[in-house]
A tleap script that builds the chain and sets N, CA, C and O, in Angstrom:
source leaprc.protein.ff14SB
mol = sequence {
  NMET GLU ASN ILE ILE GLU LEU LYS GLN VAL
  ASN LYS TRP TYR GLY ASP PHE HIE VAL LEU
  LYS ASP ILE ASN PHE GLU VAL SER GLU LYS
  GLU LYS VAL VAL ILE CYS GLY PRO SER GLY
  SER GLY LYS SER THR LEU ILE ARG CYS ILE
  ASN ARG LEU GLU GLU HIE GLN LYS GLY GLU
  ILE ILE VAL ASP GLY MET THR LEU ASP GLU
  ASN THR LYS ASN ILE SER ALA ILE ARG SER
  GLU VAL GLY MET VAL PHE GLN PRO PHE ASN
  LEU PHE PRO LEU LEU SER ILE LEU GLU ASN
  CYS THR PHE THR ASN TYR TRP PHE GLY LEU
  HIE VAL SER LEU SER ILE GLU GLY LYS ILE
  CTRP
}
set mol.1.N position { -20.069 6.337 7.340 }
set mol.1.CA position { -19.304 5.504 6.430 }
set mol.1.C position { -18.648 4.356 7.221 }
set mol.1.O position { -18.232 4.537 8.365 }
set mol.2.N position { -18.568 3.220 6.613 }
set mol.2.CA position { -18.040 2.014 7.261 }
set mol.2.C position { -16.509 2.025 7.322 }
set mol.2.O position { -15.842 2.508 6.407 }
set mol.3.N position { -15.971 1.487 8.408 }
set mol.3.CA position { -14.517 1.372 8.529 }
set mol.3.C position { -14.014 0.211 7.683 }
set mol.3.O position { -14.571 -0.886 7.717 }
set mol.4.N position { -12.966 0.464 6.935 }
set mol.4.CA position { -12.353 -0.574 6.121 }
set mol.4.C position { -11.154 -1.195 6.851 }
set mol.4.O position { -10.802 -2.351 6.613 }
set mol.5.N position { -10.531 -0.410 7.747 }
set mol.5.CA position { -9.425 -0.900 8.578 }
set mol.5.C position { -9.676 -0.451 10.016 }
set mol.5.O position { -10.021 0.703 10.272 }
set mol.6.N position { -9.497 -1.379 10.941 }
set mol.6.CA position { -9.611 -1.055 12.367 }
set mol.6.C position { -8.463 -1.714 13.116 }
set mol.6.O position { -8.190 -2.900 12.929 }
set mol.7.N position { -7.802 -0.953 13.954 }
set mol.7.CA position { -6.783 -1.488 14.848 }
set mol.7.C position { -7.230 -1.201 16.267 }
set mol.7.O position { -7.581 -0.072 16.607 }
set mol.8.N position { -7.212 -2.243 17.096 }
set mol.8.CA position { -7.657 -2.120 18.480 }
set mol.8.C position { -6.577 -2.670 19.398 }
set mol.8.O position { -6.321 -3.873 19.422 }
set mol.9.N position { -5.945 -1.777 20.155 }
set mol.9.CA position { -4.927 -2.162 21.148 }
set mol.9.C position { -3.853 -3.076 20.546 }
set mol.9.O position { -3.490 -4.088 21.146 }
set mol.10.N position { -3.344 -2.717 19.354 }
set mol.10.CA position { -2.351 -3.545 18.657 }
set mol.10.C position { -0.966 -3.341 19.265 }
set mol.10.O position { -0.526 -2.213 19.487 }
set mol.11.N position { -0.293 -4.455 19.529 }
set mol.11.CA position { 1.062 -4.462 20.084 }
set mol.11.C position { 1.933 -5.416 19.293 }
set mol.11.O position { 1.483 -6.465 18.832 }
set mol.12.N position { 3.199 -5.025 19.144 }
set mol.12.CA position { 4.184 -5.851 18.432 }
set mol.12.C position { 5.531 -5.660 19.097 }
set mol.12.O position { 5.931 -4.535 19.396 }
set mol.13.N position { 6.224 -6.750 19.326 }
set mol.13.CA position { 7.561 -6.723 19.908 }
set mol.13.C position { 8.544 -7.416 18.979 }
set mol.13.O position { 8.192 -8.368 18.282 }
set mol.14.N position { 9.766 -6.934 18.976 }
set mol.14.CA position { 10.910 -7.651 18.416 }
set mol.14.C position { 11.788 -7.977 19.612 }
set mol.14.O position { 12.569 -7.135 20.057 }
set mol.15.N position { 11.668 -9.185 20.134 }
set mol.15.CA position { 12.380 -9.531 21.362 }
set mol.15.C position { 11.864 -8.673 22.498 }
set mol.15.O position { 10.669 -8.682 22.791 }
set mol.16.N position { 12.751 -7.934 23.141 }
set mol.16.CA position { 12.366 -7.040 24.240 }
set mol.16.C position { 11.934 -5.656 23.759 }
set mol.16.O position { 11.416 -4.862 24.545 }
set mol.17.N position { 12.144 -5.358 22.468 }
set mol.17.CA position { 11.828 -4.035 21.934 }
set mol.17.C position { 10.346 -3.960 21.562 }
set mol.17.O position { 9.886 -4.669 20.668 }
set mol.18.N position { 9.609 -3.097 22.255 }
set mol.18.CA position { 8.172 -2.930 22.056 }
set mol.18.C position { 7.956 -1.896 20.951 }
set mol.18.O position { 7.975 -0.691 21.202 }
set mol.19.N position { 7.752 -2.383 19.728 }
set mol.19.CA position { 7.676 -1.503 18.555 }
set mol.19.C position { 6.336 -0.781 18.469 }
set mol.19.O position { 6.300 0.439 18.308 }
set mol.20.N position { 5.243 -1.517 18.572 }
set mol.20.CA position { 3.898 -0.939 18.500 }
set mol.20.C position { 3.244 -1.090 19.865 }
set mol.20.O position { 3.128 -2.200 20.384 }
set mol.21.N position { 2.820 0.020 20.441 }
set mol.21.CA position { 2.278 0.025 21.803 }
set mol.21.C position { 0.827 0.486 21.811 }
set mol.21.O position { 0.546 1.672 21.638 }
set mol.22.N position { -0.078 -0.436 22.007 }
set mol.22.CA position { -1.507 -0.131 22.143 }
set mol.22.C position { -2.019 0.808 21.047 }
set mol.22.O position { -2.617 1.844 21.338 }
set mol.23.N position { -1.782 0.441 19.804 }
set mol.23.CA position { -2.188 1.266 18.669 }
set mol.23.C position { -3.680 1.085 18.405 }
set mol.23.O position { -4.175 -0.036 18.286 }
set mol.24.N position { -4.380 2.205 18.316 }
set mol.24.CA position { -5.811 2.231 17.991 }
set mol.24.C position { -6.029 3.242 16.875 }
set mol.24.O position { -5.632 4.400 17.005 }
set mol.25.N position { -6.650 2.823 15.790 }
set mol.25.CA position { -7.130 3.781 14.800 }
set mol.25.C position { -8.057 3.094 13.815 }
set mol.25.O position { -8.098 1.868 13.715 }
set mol.26.N position { -8.794 3.910 13.099 }
set mol.26.CA position { -9.764 3.434 12.122 }
set mol.26.C position { -9.569 4.193 10.824 }
set mol.26.O position { -9.222 5.375 10.823 }
set mol.27.N position { -9.796 3.500 9.719 }
set mol.27.CA position { -9.768 4.121 8.404 }
set mol.27.C position { -11.111 3.817 7.752 }
set mol.27.O position { -11.484 2.655 7.590 }
set mol.28.N position { -11.829 4.861 7.381 }
set mol.28.CA position { -13.129 4.692 6.731 }
set mol.28.C position { -12.948 4.350 5.264 }
set mol.28.O position { -11.906 4.620 4.666 }
set mol.29.N position { -13.977 3.755 4.704 }
set mol.29.CA position { -13.983 3.440 3.284 }
set mol.29.C position { -13.772 4.727 2.484 }
set mol.29.O position { -14.373 5.756 2.792 }
set mol.30.N position { -12.934 4.670 1.475 }
set mol.30.CA position { -12.593 5.806 0.589 }
set mol.30.C position { -11.657 6.820 1.229 }
set mol.30.O position { -11.221 7.752 0.553 }
set mol.31.N position { -11.336 6.671 2.498 }
set mol.31.CA position { -10.441 7.600 3.180 }
set mol.31.C position { -8.992 7.263 2.831 }
set mol.31.O position { -8.627 6.090 2.747 }
set mol.32.N position { -8.180 8.278 2.633 }
set mol.32.CA position { -6.742 8.101 2.371 }
set mol.32.C position { -5.994 8.498 3.628 }
set mol.32.O position { -6.298 9.525 4.234 }
set mol.33.N position { -5.015 7.691 4.026 }
set mol.33.CA position { -4.281 7.924 5.263 }
set mol.33.C position { -2.791 7.889 4.975 }
set mol.33.O position { -2.311 7.052 4.210 }
set mol.34.N position { -2.069 8.803 5.594 }
set mol.34.CA position { -0.613 8.819 5.527 }
set mol.34.C position { -0.094 8.580 6.938 }
set mol.34.O position { -0.515 9.245 7.885 }
set mol.35.N position { 0.815 7.632 7.070 }
set mol.35.CA position { 1.440 7.370 8.366 }
set mol.35.C position { 2.861 7.894 8.264 }
set mol.35.O position { 3.658 7.388 7.474 }
set mol.36.N position { 3.181 8.905 9.058 }
set mol.36.CA position { 4.519 9.477 8.997 }
set mol.36.C position { 5.086 9.635 10.397 }
set mol.36.O position { 4.346 9.728 11.377 }
set mol.37.N position { 6.387 9.663 10.474 }
set mol.37.CA position { 7.063 9.795 11.758 }
set mol.37.C position { 8.544 9.573 11.575 }
set mol.37.O position { 8.994 9.244 10.477 }
set mol.38.N position { 9.305 9.749 12.633 }
set mol.38.CA position { 10.758 9.602 12.525 }
set mol.38.C position { 11.173 8.154 12.276 }
set mol.38.O position { 10.405 7.220 12.511 }
set mol.39.N position { 12.370 7.996 11.809 }
set mol.39.CA position { 12.939 6.676 11.572 }
set mol.39.C position { 12.891 5.855 12.856 }
set mol.39.O position { 13.237 6.342 13.932 }
set mol.40.N position { 12.457 4.601 12.727 }
set mol.40.CA position { 12.418 3.707 13.878 }
set mol.40.C position { 11.178 3.818 14.737 }
set mol.40.O position { 11.110 3.198 15.799 }
set mol.41.N position { 10.179 4.604 14.299 }
set mol.41.CA position { 8.988 4.798 15.130 }
set mol.41.C position { 7.915 3.730 14.928 }
set mol.41.O position { 6.905 3.740 15.633 }
set mol.42.N position { 8.109 2.810 13.983 }
set mol.42.CA position { 7.170 1.708 13.789 }
set mol.42.C position { 6.221 1.845 12.615 }
set mol.42.O position { 5.292 1.047 12.489 }
set mol.43.N position { 6.425 2.839 11.743 }
set mol.43.CA position { 5.536 3.050 10.601 }
set mol.43.C position { 5.479 1.828 9.692 }
set mol.43.O position { 4.401 1.308 9.402 }
set mol.44.N position { 6.630 1.383 9.253 }
set mol.44.CA position { 6.689 0.234 8.340 }
set mol.44.C position { 6.180 -1.022 9.017 }
set mol.44.O position { 5.483 -1.822 8.394 }
set mol.45.N position { 6.513 -1.204 10.270 }
set mol.45.CA position { 6.039 -2.378 11.013 }
set mol.45.C position { 4.519 -2.382 11.079 }
set mol.45.O position { 3.894 -3.427 10.902 }
set mol.46.N position { 3.919 -1.221 11.334 }
set mol.46.CA position { 2.463 -1.116 11.393 }
set mol.46.C position { 1.832 -1.530 10.069 }
set mol.46.O position { 0.895 -2.328 10.048 }
set mol.47.N position { 2.342 -0.993 8.970 }
set mol.47.CA position { 1.780 -1.317 7.656 }
set mol.47.C position { 2.026 -2.779 7.314 }
set mol.47.O position { 1.169 -3.431 6.719 }
set mol.48.N position { 3.192 -3.295 7.686 }
set mol.48.CA position { 3.474 -4.712 7.445 }
set mol.48.C position { 2.522 -5.600 8.253 }
set mol.48.O position { 2.170 -6.688 7.799 }
set mol.49.N position { 2.106 -5.160 9.426 }
set mol.49.CA position { 1.120 -5.912 10.214 }
set mol.49.C position { -0.257 -5.858 9.549 }
set mol.49.O position { -0.971 -6.861 9.517 }
set mol.50.N position { -0.629 -4.695 9.020 }
set mol.50.CA position { -1.919 -4.568 8.334 }
set mol.50.C position { -1.938 -5.443 7.080 }
set mol.50.O position { -2.978 -6.005 6.737 }
set mol.51.N position { -0.806 -5.562 6.399 }
set mol.51.CA position { -0.674 -6.432 5.221 }
set mol.51.C position { -0.492 -7.895 5.596 }
set mol.51.O position { -0.549 -8.771 4.733 }
set mol.52.N position { -0.278 -8.157 6.855 }
set mol.52.CA position { 0.015 -9.491 7.414 }
set mol.52.C position { 1.353 -10.032 6.906 }
set mol.52.O position { 1.562 -11.242 6.821 }
set mol.53.N position { 2.254 -9.101 6.571 }
set mol.53.CA position { 3.636 -9.491 6.280 }
set mol.53.C position { 4.381 -9.731 7.582 }
set mol.53.O position { 5.392 -10.433 7.613 }
set mol.54.N position { 3.867 -9.140 8.659 }
set mol.54.CA position { 4.365 -9.348 10.027 }
set mol.54.C position { 3.153 -9.710 10.879 }
set mol.54.O position { 2.040 -9.256 10.613 }
set mol.55.N position { 3.375 -10.527 11.899 }
set mol.55.CA position { 2.296 -10.855 12.827 }
set mol.55.C position { 2.398 -9.969 14.058 }
set mol.55.O position { 3.482 -9.787 14.611 }
set mol.56.N position { 1.281 -9.425 14.479 }
set mol.56.CA position { 1.240 -8.683 15.742 }
set mol.56.C position { 1.005 -9.701 16.860 }
set mol.56.O position { 0.420 -10.759 16.630 }
set mol.57.N position { 1.463 -9.377 18.063 }
set mol.57.CA position { 1.335 -10.330 19.168 }
set mol.57.C position { 0.088 -10.107 20.023 }
set mol.57.O position { -0.380 -11.031 20.690 }
set mol.58.N position { -0.445 -8.899 20.008 }
set mol.58.CA position { -1.559 -8.587 20.893 }
set mol.58.C position { -2.455 -7.565 20.220 }
set mol.58.O position { -1.978 -6.725 19.457 }
set mol.59.N position { -3.746 -7.631 20.494 }
set mol.59.CA position { -4.691 -6.690 19.920 }
set mol.59.C position { -5.402 -7.284 18.725 }
set mol.59.O position { -5.294 -8.477 18.444 }
set mol.60.N position { -6.135 -6.427 18.024 }
set mol.60.CA position { -6.965 -6.902 16.922 }
set mol.60.C position { -6.799 -5.989 15.717 }
set mol.60.O position { -6.853 -4.765 15.840 }
set mol.61.N position { -6.597 -6.597 14.551 }
set mol.61.CA position { -6.554 -5.874 13.278 }
set mol.61.C position { -7.651 -6.454 12.402 }
set mol.61.O position { -7.712 -7.662 12.172 }
set mol.62.N position { -8.521 -5.567 11.914 }
set mol.62.CA position { -9.631 -5.981 11.049 }
set mol.62.C position { -9.503 -5.205 9.741 }
set mol.62.O position { -9.467 -3.975 9.746 }
set mol.63.N position { -9.434 -5.923 8.625 }
set mol.63.CA position { -9.356 -5.313 7.305 }
set mol.63.C position { -10.528 -5.823 6.490 }
set mol.63.O position { -10.660 -7.024 6.255 }
set mol.64.N position { -11.379 -4.898 6.059 }
set mol.64.CA position { -12.547 -5.234 5.247 }
set mol.64.C position { -13.394 -6.329 5.894 }
set mol.64.O position { -13.862 -7.245 5.218 }
set mol.65.N position { -13.584 -6.224 7.207 }
set mol.65.CA position { -14.413 -7.166 7.944 }
set mol.65.C position { -13.736 -8.468 8.326 }
set mol.65.O position { -14.342 -9.307 8.992 }
set mol.66.N position { -12.476 -8.653 7.910 }
set mol.66.CA position { -11.756 -9.888 8.204 }
set mol.66.C position { -10.729 -9.640 9.306 }
set mol.66.O position { -9.853 -8.788 9.156 }
set mol.67.N position { -10.830 -10.375 10.405 }
set mol.67.CA position { -9.870 -10.256 11.497 }
set mol.67.C position { -8.588 -10.976 11.111 }
set mol.67.O position { -8.606 -12.145 10.726 }
set mol.68.N position { -7.466 -10.254 11.221 }
set mol.68.CA position { -6.177 -10.841 10.861 }
set mol.68.C position { -5.615 -11.601 12.051 }
set mol.68.O position { -5.263 -11.016 13.075 }
set mol.69.N position { -5.541 -12.898 11.898 }
set mol.69.CA position { -4.951 -13.749 12.926 }
set mol.69.C position { -4.293 -14.932 12.231 }
set mol.69.O position { -4.161 -14.932 11.007 }
set mol.70.N position { -3.884 -15.925 12.979 }
set mol.70.CA position { -3.172 -17.060 12.385 }
set mol.70.C position { -4.048 -17.875 11.436 }
set mol.70.O position { -3.529 -18.683 10.667 }
set mol.71.N position { -5.362 -17.679 11.474 }
set mol.71.CA position { -6.275 -18.416 10.605 }
set mol.71.C position { -6.689 -17.632 9.368 }
set mol.71.O position { -7.581 -18.065 8.638 }
set mol.72.N position { -6.061 -16.487 9.119 }
set mol.72.CA position { -6.462 -15.618 8.017 }
set mol.72.C position { -6.313 -16.322 6.667 }
set mol.72.O position { -5.257 -16.861 6.334 }
set mol.73.N position { -7.396 -16.300 5.911 }
set mol.73.CA position { -7.400 -16.832 4.543 }
set mol.73.C position { -7.602 -15.657 3.600 }
set mol.73.O position { -7.969 -14.568 4.040 }
set mol.74.N position { -7.373 -15.858 2.335 }
set mol.74.CA position { -7.543 -14.820 1.318 }
set mol.74.C position { -6.686 -13.588 1.605 }
set mol.74.O position { -7.111 -12.461 1.352 }
set mol.75.N position { -5.507 -13.798 2.123 }
set mol.75.CA position { -4.627 -12.669 2.448 }
set mol.75.C position { -4.251 -11.869 1.200 }
set mol.75.O position { -3.960 -10.677 1.296 }
set mol.76.N position { -4.256 -12.511 0.036 }
set mol.76.CA position { -3.944 -11.799 -1.211 }
set mol.76.C position { -4.914 -10.660 -1.457 }
set mol.76.O position { -4.513 -9.592 -1.920 }
set mol.77.N position { -6.184 -10.875 -1.154 }
set mol.77.CA position { -7.188 -9.827 -1.343 }
set mol.77.C position { -6.911 -8.645 -0.428 }
set mol.77.O position { -7.055 -7.495 -0.841 }
set mol.78.N position { -6.519 -8.913 0.796 }
set mol.78.CA position { -6.190 -7.832 1.733 }
set mol.78.C position { -4.951 -7.091 1.254 }
set mol.78.O position { -4.924 -5.860 1.255 }
set mol.79.N position { -3.935 -7.826 0.847 }
set mol.79.CA position { -2.690 -7.189 0.407 }
set mol.79.C position { -2.893 -6.338 -0.835 }
set mol.79.O position { -2.168 -5.363 -1.034 }
set mol.80.N position { -3.852 -6.679 -1.666 }
set mol.80.CA position { -4.095 -5.880 -2.872 }
set mol.80.C position { -4.741 -4.542 -2.547 }
set mol.80.O position { -4.766 -3.652 -3.397 }
set mol.81.N position { -5.262 -4.380 -1.336 }
set mol.81.CA position { -5.941 -3.148 -0.937 }
set mol.81.C position { -5.094 -2.243 -0.053 }
set mol.81.O position { -5.474 -1.095 0.181 }
set mol.82.N position { -3.964 -2.719 0.442 }
set mol.82.CA position { -3.138 -1.950 1.369 }
set mol.82.C position { -1.806 -1.650 0.683 }
set mol.82.O position { -1.068 -2.569 0.325 }
set mol.83.N position { -1.497 -0.361 0.498 }
set mol.83.CA position { -0.272 0.039 -0.181 }
set mol.83.C position { 0.753 0.604 0.774 }
set mol.83.O position { 0.447 0.955 1.914 }
set mol.84.N position { 1.973 0.684 0.286 }
set mol.84.CA position { 3.074 1.168 1.119 }
set mol.84.C position { 4.054 1.933 0.243 }
set mol.84.O position { 4.473 1.432 -0.801 }
set mol.85.N position { 4.423 3.138 0.655 }
set mol.85.CA position { 5.475 3.897 -0.015 }
set mol.85.C position { 6.746 3.643 0.777 }
set mol.85.O position { 6.781 3.853 1.989 }
set mol.86.N position { 7.775 3.197 0.103 }
set mol.86.CA position { 8.980 2.778 0.790 }
set mol.86.C position { 9.776 3.940 1.362 }
set mol.86.O position { 9.552 5.103 1.026 }
set mol.87.N position { 10.704 3.593 2.228 }
set mol.87.CA position { 11.535 4.588 2.881 }
set mol.87.C position { 12.508 5.205 1.875 }
set mol.87.O position { 12.676 4.675 0.776 }
set mol.88.N position { 13.152 6.318 2.238 }
set mol.88.CA position { 13.914 7.121 1.289 }
set mol.88.C position { 14.898 6.383 0.386 }
set mol.88.O position { 15.124 6.825 -0.741 }
set mol.89.N position { 15.487 5.288 0.829 }
set mol.89.CA position { 16.466 4.637 -0.035 }
set mol.89.C position { 15.820 4.028 -1.274 }
set mol.89.O position { 16.531 3.645 -2.204 }
set mol.90.N position { 14.498 3.927 -1.313 }
set mol.90.CA position { 13.795 3.407 -2.479 }
set mol.90.C position { 13.050 4.495 -3.246 }
set mol.90.O position { 12.293 4.191 -4.167 }
set mol.91.N position { 13.251 5.748 -2.881 }
set mol.91.CA position { 12.569 6.848 -3.537 }
set mol.91.C position { 13.484 7.496 -4.567 }
set mol.91.O position { 14.698 7.288 -4.548 }
set mol.92.N position { 12.898 8.282 -5.464 }
set mol.92.CA position { 13.663 9.034 -6.445 }
set mol.92.C position { 14.122 10.336 -5.805 }
set mol.92.O position { 13.286 11.166 -5.444 }
set mol.93.N position { 15.428 10.537 -5.654 }
set mol.93.CA position { 15.935 11.694 -4.914 }
set mol.93.C position { 15.611 13.049 -5.551 }
set mol.93.O position { 15.575 14.061 -4.851 }
set mol.94.N position { 15.377 13.082 -6.848 }
set mol.94.CA position { 15.095 14.352 -7.512 }
set mol.94.C position { 13.621 14.743 -7.438 }
set mol.94.O position { 13.252 15.847 -7.839 }
set mol.95.N position { 12.772 13.842 -6.924 }
set mol.95.CA position { 11.345 14.135 -6.818 }
set mol.95.C position { 10.992 14.527 -5.387 }
set mol.95.O position { 11.663 14.129 -4.435 }
set mol.96.N position { 9.938 15.305 -5.256 }
set mol.96.CA position { 9.440 15.671 -3.927 }
set mol.96.C position { 8.734 14.457 -3.317 }
set mol.96.O position { 8.545 13.440 -3.984 }
set mol.97.N position { 8.350 14.574 -2.052 }
set mol.97.CA position { 7.599 13.496 -1.401 }
set mol.97.C position { 6.313 13.230 -2.165 }
set mol.97.O position { 5.982 12.079 -2.448 }
set mol.98.N position { 5.585 14.294 -2.500 }
set mol.98.CA position { 4.324 14.144 -3.223 }
set mol.98.C position { 4.554 13.493 -4.586 }
set mol.98.O position { 3.804 12.602 -4.984 }
set mol.99.N position { 5.579 13.933 -5.294 }
set mol.99.CA position { 5.862 13.352 -6.610 }
set mol.99.C position { 6.228 11.875 -6.494 }
set mol.99.O position { 5.822 11.072 -7.334 }
set mol.100.N position { 6.991 11.507 -5.461 }
set mol.100.CA position { 7.311 10.094 -5.242 }
set mol.100.C position { 6.042 9.293 -4.948 }
set mol.100.O position { 5.892 8.172 -5.435 }
set mol.101.N position { 5.131 9.857 -4.157 }
set mol.101.CA position { 3.902 9.147 -3.796 }
set mol.101.C position { 2.963 8.968 -4.979 }
set mol.101.O position { 2.223 7.986 -5.036 }
set mol.102.N position { 2.980 9.902 -5.925 }
set mol.102.CA position { 2.057 9.834 -7.056 }
set mol.102.C position { 2.714 9.355 -8.342 }
set mol.102.O position { 2.063 9.300 -9.385 }
set mol.103.N position { 3.998 9.008 -8.280 }
set mol.103.CA position { 4.732 8.601 -9.480 }
set mol.103.C position { 4.065 7.427 -10.190 }
set mol.103.O position { 3.970 7.419 -11.417 }
set mol.104.N position { 3.608 6.450 -9.440 }
set mol.104.CA position { 2.983 5.271 -10.042 }
set mol.104.C position { 1.763 5.655 -10.860 }
set mol.104.O position { 1.510 5.075 -11.916 }
set mol.105.N position { 1.010 6.627 -10.378 }
set mol.105.CA position { -0.156 7.082 -11.137 }
set mol.105.C position { 0.254 7.616 -12.494 }
set mol.105.O position { -0.384 7.302 -13.499 }
set mol.106.N position { 1.315 8.424 -12.542 }
set mol.106.CA position { 1.801 8.956 -13.811 }
set mol.106.C position { 2.329 7.838 -14.695 }
set mol.106.O position { 2.051 7.806 -15.894 }
set mol.107.N position { 3.085 6.929 -14.111 }
set mol.107.CA position { 3.717 5.826 -14.853 }
set mol.107.C position { 2.665 4.973 -15.558 }
set mol.107.O position { 2.860 4.557 -16.700 }
set mol.108.N position { 1.542 4.713 -14.869 }
set mol.108.CA position { 0.492 3.873 -15.431 }
set mol.108.C position { -0.613 4.671 -16.117 }
set mol.108.O position { -1.634 4.111 -16.516 }
set mol.109.N position { -0.407 5.977 -16.254 }
set mol.109.CA position { -1.354 6.809 -16.974 }
set mol.109.C position { -2.641 7.103 -16.225 }
set mol.109.O position { -3.650 7.458 -16.835 }
set mol.110.N position { -2.613 6.959 -14.911 }
set mol.110.CA position { -3.798 7.272 -14.120 }
set mol.110.C position { -3.814 8.774 -13.859 }
set mol.110.O position { -2.796 9.360 -13.491 }
set mol.111.N position { -4.947 9.376 -14.048 }
set mol.111.CA position { -5.054 10.820 -13.876 }
set mol.111.C position { -5.652 11.114 -12.513 }
set mol.111.O position { -6.852 10.951 -12.290 }
set mol.112.N position { -4.797 11.547 -11.614 }
set mol.112.CA position { -5.209 11.855 -10.242 }
set mol.112.C position { -4.890 13.320 -9.999 }
set mol.112.O position { -3.768 13.763 -10.242 }
set mol.113.N position { -5.854 14.057 -9.529 }
set mol.113.CA position { -5.638 15.465 -9.220 }
set mol.113.C position { -5.521 15.630 -7.713 }
set mol.113.O position { -6.441 15.300 -6.965 }
set mol.114.N position { -4.384 16.143 -7.281 }
set mol.114.CA position { -4.151 16.400 -5.861 }
set mol.114.C position { -3.910 17.889 -5.677 }
set mol.114.O position { -3.236 18.525 -6.488 }
set mol.115.N position { -4.450 18.424 -4.634 }
set mol.115.CA position { -4.229 19.823 -4.313 }
set mol.115.C position { -3.636 19.913 -2.914 }
set mol.115.O position { -4.283 19.567 -1.926 }
set mol.116.N position { -2.401 20.380 -2.849 }
set mol.116.CA position { -1.750 20.577 -1.564 }
set mol.116.C position { -1.161 21.976 -1.567 }
set mol.116.O position { -0.402 22.349 -2.461 }
set mol.117.N position { -1.525 22.739 -0.554 }
set mol.117.CA position { -1.075 24.122 -0.426 }
set mol.117.C position { -1.366 24.916 -1.702 }
set mol.117.O position { -0.553 25.737 -2.126 }
set mol.118.N position { -2.519 24.668 -2.304 }
set mol.118.CA position { -2.944 25.436 -3.470 }
set mol.118.C position { -2.301 25.011 -4.771 }
set mol.118.O position { -2.625 25.577 -5.815 }
set mol.119.N position { -1.406 24.042 -4.757 }
set mol.119.CA position { -0.744 23.594 -5.980 }
set mol.119.C position { -1.443 22.339 -6.498 }
set mol.119.O position { -1.650 21.394 -5.738 }
set mol.120.N position { -1.802 22.316 -7.757 }
set mol.120.CA position { -2.484 21.163 -8.376 }
set mol.120.C position { -1.415 20.276 -9.026 }
set mol.120.O position { -0.557 20.755 -9.767 }
set mol.121.N position { -1.487 18.986 -8.733 }
set mol.121.CA position { -0.534 18.022 -9.296 }
set mol.121.C position { -1.250 17.156 -10.295 }
set mol.121.O position { -0.640 16.271 -10.895 }
savepdb mol mol.pdb
quit
C-alpha cells in the first residue's frame, strides 16, 4: 500500500527549544494513526507541521505525493485530509477519550463502528 504521509528527519525549533528531533514515520493509505504523549512533547506541533500551519526547519514532509515547503500550493487540499483532536481544554469532560474522538461522527450522523477492548462503539 502507498504511503499517504511521510516524514523524513523532520526538525522544528522554537528559538533554542528543539521541539521535533529527527522525526521519521510513514502513514499508509487508509491507515489511521493516533499520536499521543505527555504535554509538551510536540504532538500538536507535529500535526501543525503536517497541516502546514507551522513550518518545519529541517527534513522533509510529503503528504499525498506533495512535498511541503515554502513553495507548497493547494494547501487546502492537504488540510482537508489531515485532522486533529484538540487538547483536553477543548474536549467534553463527561465523555471518554474514544467518545470525544468519535463525537463528530455521531453529530453528523456518520455510522462508524469501532471495537476497542471488545466494546463496540
